[in-house]
C-alpha positions in Angstrom: 80.2 -93.1 111.8 77.4 -92.1 114.3 79.0 -88.7 114.8 78.4 -87.7 111.2 75.1 -86.2 110.1 74.4 -89.3 107.9 75.2 -91.6 110.8 72.9 -89.8 113.2 70.1 -89.8 110.5 70.6 -93.6 110.1 70.4 -94.2 113.8 67.2 -92.0 113.9 65.4 -94.0 111.2 66.5 -97.4 112.7 65.2 -96.3 116.1 62.0 -95.2 114.5 61.6 -98.5 112.6 62.3 -100.8 115.6 60.2 -98.6 117.9 57.2 -98.9 115.5 57.8 -102.7 115.3 57.9 -103.0 119.1 54.7 -101.0 119.3 52.9 -103.2 116.8 54.2 -106.3 118.5 53.0 -105.1 121.9 49.5 -104.4 120.6 49.2 -107.6 118.7 46.9 -110.2 120.0 47.5 -113.9 120.2 43.7 -114.5 119.5 42.0 -117.8 120.4 44.6 -120.3 121.4 42.9 -123.6 120.4 39.4 -124.8 119.6 37.4 -127.7 118.3 33.8 -128.3 117.2 32.5 -131.9 117.2 29.2 -133.7 116.7 28.4 -135.1 120.1 26.8 -138.3 118.7 29.3 -139.2 116.0 32.5 -137.5 117.2 33.0 -136.0 113.7 35.2 -132.9 113.8 33.5 -130.0 112.0 36.2 -127.4 112.7 39.4 -127.2 114.7 42.5 -125.2 115.3 45.5 -126.4 117.4 43.1 -129.0 118.8 46.0 -131.2 120.0 48.2 -128.4 121.4 48.7 -128.8 125.1 46.9 -126.1 127.2 46.0 -125.5 130.8 42.4 -126.6 131.5 41.6 -124.2 134.4 38.1 -125.0 135.7 37.2 -127.3 132.8 39.0 -129.7 135.1 35.8 -129.9 137.1 34.1 -131.8 134.3 36.4 -134.7 135.2 35.7 -134.2 138.9 32.0 -134.6 138.1 32.6 -137.6 135.8 34.5 -139.5 138.5 31.7 -138.7 140.9 28.9 -139.8 138.6 30.8 -143.1 138.0 31.0 -143.7 141.8 27.2 -143.2 142.0 26.6 -145.6 139.1 28.8 -148.2 140.7 26.9 -147.9 144.0 29.8 -146.5 146.0 27.9 -143.3 146.6 24.5 -141.6 146.1 23.4 -138.1 145.4 22.5 -137.9 149.1 25.9 -139.1 150.4 27.7 -136.7 152.7 30.5 -134.4 151.7 32.3 -132.7 154.6 34.3 -129.5 154.4 37.8 -130.3 155.6 40.8 -128.1 156.5 42.4 -129.2 153.3 39.5 -128.3 151.1 38.9 -125.0 152.9 42.5 -123.9 152.2 41.8 -123.6 148.5 41.9 -120.1 147.0 38.8 -118.5 145.3 36.5 -119.1 143.7 35.0 -120.9 146.8 32.1 -121.3 149.1 34.0 -120.9 152.4 31.9 -123.3 154.5 33.3 -123.9 158.0 35.3 -127.0 158.6 33.0 -129.8 159.5 30.0 -128.5 157.4 28.1 -131.4 155.8 26.3 -131.2 152.5 25.1 -133.7 149.9 26.9 -134.8 146.7 24.0 -133.4 144.8 24.6 -130.0 146.2 28.4 -130.3 145.7 28.0 -131.2 142.0 25.7 -128.2 141.4 28.1 -125.9 143.1 31.2 -127.0 141.3 29.6 -127.0 137.8 27.7 -123.7 138.2 29.6 -121.7 140.9 32.9 -123.5 140.2 33.9 -123.5 143.8 37.4 -124.9 144.3 37.0 -125.8 148.0 33.9 -127.8 147.2 35.7 -129.7 144.4 38.4 -130.9 146.8 35.8 -131.8 149.5 33.9 -133.8 146.9 37.0 -135.6 145.8 37.9 -136.5 149.4 34.3 -137.8 150.0 34.2 -140.0 146.9 37.7 -141.5 147.1 38.8 -141.0 150.7 41.6 -138.5 150.0 42.5 -135.9 147.4 45.4 -137.9 146.1 43.2 -141.0 145.6 40.7 -138.9 143.8 43.4 -137.5 141.5 44.5 -141.0 140.7 40.9 -141.8 139.7 40.8 -138.7 137.5 43.9 -139.7 135.7 42.8 -143.3 135.3 39.6 -142.2 133.7 41.5 -139.8 131.4 43.6 -142.7 130.2 40.6 -145.0 129.8 38.7 -142.4 127.7 41.7 -141.9 125.5 42.6 -138.4 126.7 46.2 -138.9 125.6 47.6 -135.5 126.4 45.9 -134.8 129.7 47.3 -134.9 133.2 45.5 -133.8 136.4 47.3 -132.7 139.5 44.3 -131.1 141.3 40.5 -131.5 141.1 39.7 -127.9 140.4 42.1 -126.4 137.8 43.9 -123.8 139.8 47.3 -122.8 138.5 49.7 -125.8 138.2 51.8 -126.1 135.0 51.9 -129.8 135.5 48.1 -129.9 134.8 47.6 -130.0 131.0 45.1 -131.0 128.4 44.1 -130.3 124.8 40.9 -129.0 123.1 40.6 -132.5 121.6 40.9 -134.3 125.0 38.3 -131.9 126.6 35.9 -132.6 123.7 36.3 -136.3 124.4 35.5 -135.7 128.1 32.5 -133.5 127.3 31.1 -136.2 124.9 31.7 -138.9 127.6 29.9 -136.9 130.3 26.8 -136.5 128.1 26.9 -140.0 126.8 27.7 -142.0 129.9 25.8 -139.9 132.4 22.8 -138.2 130.7 21.6 -137.2 134.1 24.6 -134.8 134.3 22.7 -132.3 132.0 20.6 -131.0 134.8 23.7 -130.0 136.8 25.5 -127.9 134.2 22.7 -126.1 132.4 21.8 -123.5 135.0 22.8 -119.8 134.7 23.1 -119.4 138.5 22.4 -120.8 142.0 20.7 -119.3 145.0 21.9 -120.3 148.4 19.9 -118.7 151.1 19.7 -115.0 150.1 22.9 -115.2 148.1 22.9 -115.5 144.3 25.9 -117.2 142.6 26.0 -116.5 138.9 27.5 -118.8 136.4 30.2 -117.4 134.1 28.3 -119.2 131.3 25.0 -117.5 132.0 24.8 -115.2 129.0 25.6 -118.1 126.7 22.8 -120.2 128.3 20.3 -117.4 128.3 20.9 -116.0 124.8 22.1 -118.7 122.4 19.4 -120.9 120.9 19.6 -124.5 122.1 22.4 -123.8 124.6 22.5 -126.4 127.4 26.0 -126.4 128.9 28.7 -127.0 130.0 31.6 -125.4 131.9 33.8 -122.3 131.8 37.4 -121.8 133.1 39.9 -119.1 133.7 43.5 -118.8 135.0 46.0 -116.2 133.7 48.1 -118.9 132.0 45.2 -120.4 130.1 43.1 -117.3 129.3 39.3 -117.8 129.1 38.2 -121.4 128.4 34.9 -123.0 127.8 33.3 -126.4 126.9 29.9 -125.6 125.5 27.1 -127.6 124.1 24.1 -126.7 121.9 21.2 -128.8 120.7 19.1 -127.8 117.7 16.6 -130.0 115.7 17.7 -133.1 117.6 21.4 -132.6 116.8 24.0 -131.7 119.5 27.3 -130.1 118.9 30.1 -129.6 121.4 32.7 -126.8 121.3 35.9 -126.5 123.3 37.6 -123.1 123.2 40.9 -122.4 125.0 42.7 -119.1 125.4 40.2 -116.4 124.6 41.0 -112.8 125.7 37.9 -112.3 127.7 34.7 -113.9 128.8 32.7 -112.1 126.0 35.1 -113.1 123.3 34.9 -116.7 124.6 31.1 -116.7 124.5 30.7 -114.7 121.2 33.2 -117.0 119.5 31.3 -120.1 120.7 28.0 -118.7 119.5 29.5 -117.9 116.1 31.2 -121.4 115.9 27.9 -123.1 116.7 25.9 -121.0 114.2 28.3 -122.0 111.4 28.6 -125.6 112.6 24.9 -126.3 112.4 25.0 -125.2 108.7 27.7 -127.8 108.1 26.9 -131.5 107.7 29.2 -134.4 107.9 32.8 -133.7 108.8 36.1 -135.2 108.2 38.2 -137.0 110.8 36.8 -138.4 114.1 38.0 -136.7 117.3 39.2 -140.1 118.6 41.6 -140.5 115.6 43.4 -137.3 116.3 46.8 -138.3 117.9 50.0 -136.7 119.0 50.7 -133.2 120.3 51.0 -130.1 118.1 52.7 -127.9 120.7 53.4 -127.0 124.3 51.2 -124.8 126.5 51.6 -121.0 126.4 54.3 -119.4 128.4 53.4 -118.0 131.8 51.5 -114.7 131.8 49.3 -115.6 128.8 46.5 -113.3 129.9 48.7 -110.3 129.8 49.7 -110.9 126.2 46.2 -111.9 125.0 44.0 -109.1 126.2 40.4 -108.3 125.7 39.8 -107.1 122.1 37.6 -104.1 123.2 34.1 -103.0 122.2 34.9 -102.0 118.6 36.8 -105.2 117.8 34.0 -107.3 119.3 31.5 -105.7 117.0 33.9 -106.0 114.0 34.2 -109.7 114.5 30.9 -110.9 116.1 28.1 -108.4 115.2 25.4 -110.8 113.9 24.0 -108.0 111.6 27.2 -108.0 109.5 28.3 -111.6 109.6 28.9 -113.4 106.3 26.5 -116.3 105.6 29.0 -119.0 105.0 32.6 -120.2 105.4 34.8 -120.4 108.4 36.7 -117.2 107.8 35.9 -115.5 111.1 38.6 -116.9 113.3 41.1 -114.1 112.8 41.3 -110.9 114.8 39.5 -107.9 113.3 41.7 -106.1 110.7 42.2 -102.4 110.7 40.0 -102.2 107.6 37.2 -104.0 109.4 37.6 -101.7 112.4 37.3 -98.6 110.3 33.9 -99.8 108.9 32.4 -100.2 112.4 29.8 -97.6 113.3 30.2 -97.0 117.0 27.1 -94.9 117.4 24.9 -97.9 117.7 26.5 -99.3 120.8 27.9 -96.2 122.6 26.3 -94.5 125.6 25.9 -90.7 125.8 29.0 -90.5 128.0 31.1 -92.1 125.2 31.5 -95.5 127.0 30.5 -98.8 125.4 26.8 -99.9 125.8 27.5 -103.5 126.8 23.8 -104.4 126.9 23.6 -103.6 123.2 26.9 -105.3 122.5 25.6 -108.5 124.1 22.4 -108.3 122.1 24.2 -107.9 118.9 27.0 -110.4 119.4 25.1 -113.1 121.3 21.4 -112.2 120.6 18.8 -111.0 123.0 18.0 -113.0 126.1 15.6 -115.7 125.2 15.2 -117.1 128.7 14.7 -115.1 131.9 17.5 -115.5 134.5 16.3 -117.8 137.2 18.8 -119.2 139.6 18.4 -122.8 140.9 17.7 -122.9 144.6 20.2 -125.1 146.5 20.9 -125.8 150.2 23.1 -128.2 152.2 20.5 -130.9 151.7 20.1 -133.8 154.1 23.3 -135.9 153.7 23.0 -139.5 154.8 25.9 -142.0 154.8 29.4 -141.8 153.5 30.7 -142.8 150.1 32.7 -146.0 149.9 36.1 -145.3 148.4 37.0 -147.8 145.6 39.8 -150.3 146.3 40.8 -150.0 142.7 40.0 -147.8 139.7 39.1 -148.8 136.2 39.6 -152.5 137.2 43.2 -152.5 138.3 45.3 -151.2 141.1 46.8 -147.8 140.6 50.6 -147.6 140.5 52.0 -145.3 143.1 53.7 -143.3 140.4 50.3 -142.4 139.0 49.0 -140.9 142.2 49.9 -137.1 142.2 50.6 -135.6 145.5 48.8 -132.2 145.8 51.3 -129.4 146.4 50.4 -126.0 147.8 50.9 -123.3 145.2 51.8 -119.7 146.2 48.2 -118.6 146.1 47.2 -121.4 148.4 50.0 -120.7 150.8 49.1 -117.0 150.9 45.5 -117.9 151.6 46.5 -120.2 154.5 48.6 -117.4 156.0 45.7 -114.9 155.8 43.3 -117.5 157.2 45.7 -118.1 160.2 45.7 -114.4 161.0 41.9 -114.2 160.8 41.7 -117.3 163.0 43.5 -115.4 165.7 41.0 -112.6 165.7 37.8 -114.4 164.9 35.4 -114.6 167.9 34.6 -118.1 169.0 35.9 -119.6 165.8 36.6 -123.0 167.4 33.2 -123.3 169.0 31.5 -122.2 165.8 32.8 -125.1 163.7 30.1 -127.6 162.8 31.4 -131.0 163.5 29.9 -134.4 162.6 29.6 -135.3 166.3 27.7 -132.1 167.0 25.4 -132.7 164.1 24.7 -136.2 165.4 23.9 -135.0 168.9 21.5 -132.5 167.5 19.4 -135.4 166.4 19.6 -135.3 162.6 22.4 -135.6 160.0 20.6 -133.0 157.9 20.3 -130.4 160.6 22.9 -128.0 159.2 20.5 -127.4 156.3 18.0 -125.8 158.8 20.6 -123.4 160.1 20.7 -119.8 158.9 22.9 -119.8 155.7 25.3 -117.2 157.2 26.1 -119.4 160.2 27.9 -122.1 158.1 30.5 -119.7 156.7 33.8 -118.6 158.0 33.8 -114.9 158.8 35.2 -112.9 156.0 35.6 -115.9 153.8 32.0 -116.8 152.8 31.1 -116.7 149.1 34.5 -115.5 148.1 34.4 -113.6 144.8 35.5 -115.5 141.7 38.7 -114.7 139.9 38.5 -112.6 137.8 35.7 -110.5 139.1 32.5 -110.3 137.1 32.0 -107.5 134.6 29.6 -106.7 131.8 32.0 -108.1 129.3 32.5 -111.4 131.2 
């Protein structure tokens, strides 16, 4: 039949139809994967979508790393001045990282600020080793706390959130953790509300800085990104004595994540009451996204940002803004107001119109190694009972970690005096002070070529 004119015409139109369908499918966006907005005091859910669907937490994991650490301090097993030591195991983590030399000592106070603002993976592991004696013991503590808090769909296999499909959570579970962190450890607020850090002459910017600097009442908490999760954030805002917490999972870019959070908070503060309590949400509404989520859920682009999040054109009420911008909305967008003379997007104006102008000047928090004293006492048991061996995950090197180790081994062979440069505890003691590394030039405590490794993904105006 395909040899006849009618048959060939039929094939042509079928090919045209399916080709157009494939094109539309390829350009379609998965949009925000899951989110929840809760009242931090009452736990009432103001808005949610797929809040019990399993998702990859990425660096939101570090909120639990901080929670377990604060609990150790409260129980007297550690202090903010207790020593954290960079180990070979912790240094082997991929970026984002600090890259301190093996043996470098710094305080828990410094470690907490670094993991919650800079999101350094190597410091997260070193902190866990200091608090619990080993990475696996710390992971057991993280999972024990998750169970105790009622995070029913959460499982931790590392303390930082780097790719591991066995490490899952939900927006609902992360909201419970964010509430617990604020409620149980009010002092934690001063660790996660900074837009950046300054270490020596280096500035380490938080991926959450524009949210903190632009959104009224913003005071935290943590961002996260891996390809399989997309862009995540747990954010908090306080206005007129009321605090709301939002957890957003699976955004297509850093700006979409932040603009969506801003919009969600603005709407939420106009809404009183709420229905169900976050603790009453049970079960699981789905599995995590398939591998390669970030390649399917791409950045909306400047015009789509403005169609969805331009504050000048937002409706005054209702929660109708959670869909992608329609073709009709895109056609209405006047690009002249946010386009440079060369035709490229003016991201400074886009930030002003989707997040608001900067209300606070950027001022990074100064940090140093500090003056560590003493070593934390690892707990014999967690949450009041011995931990079954089956509940203690064994950290496994992922491909990124193995590649990093191989690169480091090659650098080790060529680095000059690498062995003698390592700052060991015994050398620190012989120098006369446990805090002496803090007096050294900042550059001397880093591995050559590995200090202040850039975060993944690299910063851009949209992120």
